[in-house]
Legacy VTK file of the C-alpha trace (Angstrom):
# vtk DataFile Version 3.0
C-alpha trace
ASCII
DATASET POLYDATA
POINTS 107 float
164.226 -13.033 8.985
163.300 -15.791 6.603
159.825 -17.192 5.909
158.651 -19.940 8.264
156.106 -22.747 7.907
153.760 -23.754 10.697
150.338 -25.025 11.735
147.449 -22.723 12.677
146.470 -23.361 16.307
143.972 -20.520 16.825
141.821 -18.366 14.575
139.429 -16.854 17.098
140.518 -13.291 16.351
139.428 -11.138 13.444
142.026 -11.187 10.635
144.613 -12.761 12.974
145.835 -16.300 13.553
148.271 -17.973 15.929
150.722 -20.278 14.165
152.906 -22.897 15.894
156.304 -23.339 14.238
158.410 -26.401 15.127
162.177 -26.481 14.832
164.786 -29.141 15.530
168.246 -28.515 16.885
171.057 -30.807 17.876
172.012 -31.040 21.540
175.745 -31.706 21.601
175.888 -32.947 25.200
173.254 -35.665 24.772
173.792 -36.142 21.016
170.060 -35.966 20.384
167.739 -33.771 18.361
165.409 -31.626 20.423
162.130 -30.185 19.137
161.095 -26.679 20.183
157.830 -24.942 19.287
157.400 -21.201 18.859
154.000 -19.538 18.502
153.660 -16.463 16.302
150.686 -14.200 15.764
150.154 -13.452 12.083
147.899 -11.213 10.028
145.355 -13.043 7.854
143.773 -10.362 5.668
141.249 -12.660 3.961
140.382 -14.393 7.269
140.679 -17.680 5.349
142.770 -19.802 7.744
141.246 -22.521 9.889
142.721 -24.516 12.747
145.051 -27.215 11.424
145.972 -25.458 8.179
149.639 -25.528 7.199
150.686 -21.977 6.274
153.769 -20.031 5.216
154.483 -16.817 7.113
156.456 -13.884 5.751
157.976 -11.271 8.067
156.522 -7.766 7.953
156.668 -4.476 9.779
155.056 -4.526 13.233
151.294 -4.520 12.738
150.445 -4.510 16.448
152.081 -5.285 19.770
152.471 -8.993 18.955
151.894 -9.271 15.180
155.052 -9.131 13.064
154.148 -11.795 10.476
151.746 -12.048 7.515
150.178 -15.238 6.153
151.712 -15.529 2.674
149.871 -18.646 1.537
147.972 -21.667 2.782
150.067 -24.694 1.858
147.638 -27.417 2.965
144.072 -27.183 4.199
143.085 -29.081 7.320
140.782 -32.035 6.909
137.466 -31.092 8.486
136.083 -33.870 10.640
132.373 -34.612 10.223
131.030 -37.041 12.832
129.471 -40.048 11.105
126.596 -40.151 13.605
125.486 -36.645 12.622
125.390 -37.420 8.892
123.857 -40.878 9.402
121.125 -39.588 11.723
120.260 -36.702 9.401
119.985 -39.106 6.450
117.862 -41.477 8.554
115.579 -38.613 9.631
115.021 -37.450 6.054
114.281 -41.015 4.888
111.803 -41.556 7.734
110.136 -38.218 6.971
109.835 -39.159 3.291
108.439 -42.583 4.208
105.933 -40.977 6.599
104.850 -38.518 3.927
104.405 -41.352 1.415
102.174 -43.393 3.776
100.064 -40.332 4.584
99.554 -39.531 0.910
98.551 -43.127 0.095
95.880 -43.150 2.842
LINES 1 108
107 0 1 2 3 4 5 6 7 8 9 10 11 12 13 14 15 16 17 18 19 20 21 22 23 24 25 26 27 28 29 30 31 32 33 34 35 36 37 38 39 40 41 42 43 44 45 46 47 48 49 50 51 52 53 54 55 56 57 58 59 60 61 62 63 64 65 66 67 68 69 70 71 72 73 74 75 76 77 78 79 80 81 82 83 84 85 86 87 88 89 90 91 92 93 94 95 96 97 98 99 100 101 102 103 104 105 106
């Protein structure tokens, strides 16, 4: 088997991830390309993968009933979404607390 590249879809297990690998093949009857997705369980020794990371998997000996792949490297980290309301409200709270402390100290 050759190495495959996919996207991490689950990392809820300890030292294991589920990676979705897309492949295209040509359907001769309809003369169209069809996309198929396969999901593989892979061993992540460092437990460093997060959902959305693009990773390269190398084949290995069977590590468990479903794990036959090892995460070789993380090609691209996922962009972590931070809601703007959470950061804006926390900044607003700290500013209001500082302003309240300043008025109390001046009185």
